[in-house]
GUBAKOL-139677 format. One line per field, with one value per residue (C-alpha): residue number from 1; x, y, z. Coordinates in Angstrom, 1 decimal. Example, Ala and Ser with C-alpha at 12.3 -4.5 7.8 and 13.67 -1.06 7.14 Angstrom:
<pts>
zator	[1;2]
xx	[12.3;13.7]
yy	[-4.5;-1.1]
zz	[7.8;7.1]
</pts>
This chain:
<pts>
zator	[1;2;3;4;5;6;7;8;9;10;11;12;13;14;15;16;17;18;19;20;21;22;23;24;25;26;27;28;29;30;31;32;33;34;35;36;37;38;39;40;41;42;43;44;45;46;47;48;49;50;51;52;53;54;55;56;57;58;59;60;61;62;63;64;65;66;67;68;69;70;71;72;73;74;75;76;77;78;79;80;81;82;83;84;85;86;87;88;89;90;91;92;93;94;95;96;97;98]
xx	[0.5;3.2;1.7;3.1;1.5;1.2;4.1;6.4;5.4;5.9;9.4;10.2;8.9;10.8;14.0;13.5;13.7;13.4;9.8;6.7;3.5;0.7;-2.9;-5.3;-8.5;-10.4;-9.0;-11.8;-10.8;-7.1;-7.8;-9.7;-6.8;-3.9;-0.6;1.9;4.0;1.7;1.0;-2.5;-3.3;-7.0;-7.5;-9.5;-6.4;-3.8;-3.5;-2.9;-0.6;1.4;4.3;4.8;5.9;9.6;10.2;13.4;11.6;9.6;5.9;3.4;-0.2;-3.2;-6.9;-9.5;-9.7;-6.9;-9.2;-9.0;-5.3;-4.9;-6.0;-3.6;-0.8;-1.4;-1.6;1.7;3.4;2.4;4.1;7.4;7.2;8.4;5.1;3.4;-0.2;-0.8;-2.8;-6.1;-5.5;-6.0;-8.6;-6.1;-3.4;-5.7;-6.5;-2.8;-1.5;-4.2]
yy	[-10.9;-9.7;-10.1;-9.5;-10.5;-8.4;-10.2;-9.5;-5.9;-5.5;-7.0;-4.4;-1.5;-2.7;-3.1;0.4;-0.9;1.9;1.2;3.3;2.1;3.4;3.6;3.8;4.2;7.4;10.4;9.9;6.3;7.2;10.0;7.6;5.2;3.9;2.1;4.4;6.1;5.3;7.9;8.3;8.5;7.4;4.9;7.6;9.9;7.2;7.7;11.5;11.2;8.1;10.1;11.6;8.2;7.2;4.6;3.5;2.4;-0.7;0.2;-1.8;-0.9;-1.6;-0.9;-2.2;-5.8;-6.2;-6.1;-2.5;-2.5;-5.3;-2.9;-0.3;-2.8;-3.9;-0.2;0.6;-2.6;-1.5;1.8;0.1;0.4;-2.3;-2.9;-5.4;-5.8;-6.3;-9.5;-9.0;-5.2;-3.0;-5.3;-8.1;-5.6;-4.3;-7.9;-8.9;-5.7;-5.1]
zz	[-8.6;-6.3;-2.8;0.7;4.0;7.1;8.9;6.0;5.9;9.6;9.2;6.5;8.7;11.8;9.9;8.4;4.8;2.2;1.2;0.6;2.2;0.0;1.2;-1.7;0.4;0.6;2.5;5.1;5.8;5.9;8.4;10.6;10.9;8.7;8.9;10.6;8.0;5.1;2.4;1.0;-2.6;-3.1;-6.0;-7.8;-7.9;-8.5;-12.3;-11.7;-8.8;-9.6;-11.1;-7.6;-6.3;-6.1;-8.8;-7.0;-3.8;-3.2;-2.8;-0.7;-1.6;0.6;0.8;3.3;2.1;-0.5;-3.5;-4.7;-4.0;-6.5;-9.3;-7.9;-7.8;-11.4;-12.5;-10.8;-12.1;-15.6;-15.0;-14.0;-10.3;-7.9;-6.1;-3.9;-2.7;1.0;1.3;3.2;3.4;6.4;7.9;8.4;9.4;12.2;13.4;13.6;15.1;17.7]
</pts>
């Protein structure tokens, strides 16, 4: 499994690396709070909307805890994307960045 931790993700964001941060939580959860700059494709829509993602960019996927995003990461890896799962998900991100 390709994993990335919050510190590594923050370094990529700060250095303005050409990445896509993908939130696979529900639209309601995304609208409540999300990682700045993240796009939202709920897991339930990922199979339909995956082709809208840029295959040439690294994608970092997250959910609340990092469990649902594992499935999204595996799905996108299978489709040929360069993708990593955010370890601990949004819960760990919030703890570290608050």
